[in-house]
N, C-alpha and C positions, 0 to 999 in steps of 0.2 A: 883404345887406351892406350897411353904411350909406355913401352916395355920398362923404363926406370922406375915409373909409378907401379905397376903391376909388381914387379921385384920388390919393392918396397911392401907395398900391400900383402904380397904372400909370407915376405920377411915376417911383419908383422902379427899375421895370422898366425904363422908357427910359432913363434915366441909367446903367444898367449895360449896357444894349444900346450906348450911344454910347461908353462908355468901353471896352467889348472891342473894338467895331471900331476906334477909336483907335489902341488897342495894337496890333492887327494890322497897321494901316497903318503905324505907326512901326517893326515889326519888319520888314514886307516891304522897305523902302527900306533896311536897313541897321539892326543893333543900337545901341544907345546905349550899350553897356555892352561889357565885354570876354568875348569869347568861351571864353579859354580860364582856366579857374577853377584848373586844375592841371596843369602841364608836366612833361614826362618828359626826363632828358639820355641816356638808354640808347640805343646805337647799332642804327637799324634801317638793315638793308641797304636802299641802294637799289632794288634789284630787285624788293621789295615795296611801293614807292610807285606810287600812280597820279598824283596829284596835289600839288602844293605848292602853299599860297598863303600869301603874305606879306602881312601886314596892319601897315603902320605906325602907331605910338602917334598918338595924335590926340586929340580932345575927346572920343571915344567911349571911349577906353581909352588911359592913360598908358603901355602897355607894348607893344611890338612883339609882334606874333602870329605863329607858324609854325605852319600848321596843314596837316597830311600827311593826304591818304585814301590808307588803304593798299588793296591788290588786293582783300583780302578785305572791303572796304567800310567798315571802322573808319575812323573818323575820330580823328587823337591831335594832342595840342598839345606841341610841341617845345619845349625850353628854348632861347632865343635865345642864351645865352651859352655852352652845350656849345662845344667845339673842332671837335666835327664836323660840327654844325649850321651853325657859321659856314663852314666849308668849303664846304657843299652849298650855301649862300646866296651865297657869292662866285662859287661855278660858274654859278649859276642867273642872277645879275647880269651876270657877264660875258659869258654867253651871249646873253643879252638885250641887251645894250650892242653886240656883234659884229654881231648881227642887224640892228640899229637904223641904223648906219654901212655 
């Protein structure tokens, strides 16, 4: 193999590895994009929910995101504008405020 070609291939490989590591470091600290591509507004009984994560809008995503982990280990994104989701968020927030005081 020609030495110029070898150097070029090695340089491209090094750039690829560096960009892959940078991408994985960026995602480890929090994704810089929305996590919810699709949301659902159908009611889910809270007894099937294991965890509720509320991600406020910010520079990573212009939408507030409600991510629920179900007891079946599935994760779903809920529509934050759905009336039943708003009620659950209010309960979660009021419970957090009550614990803080």
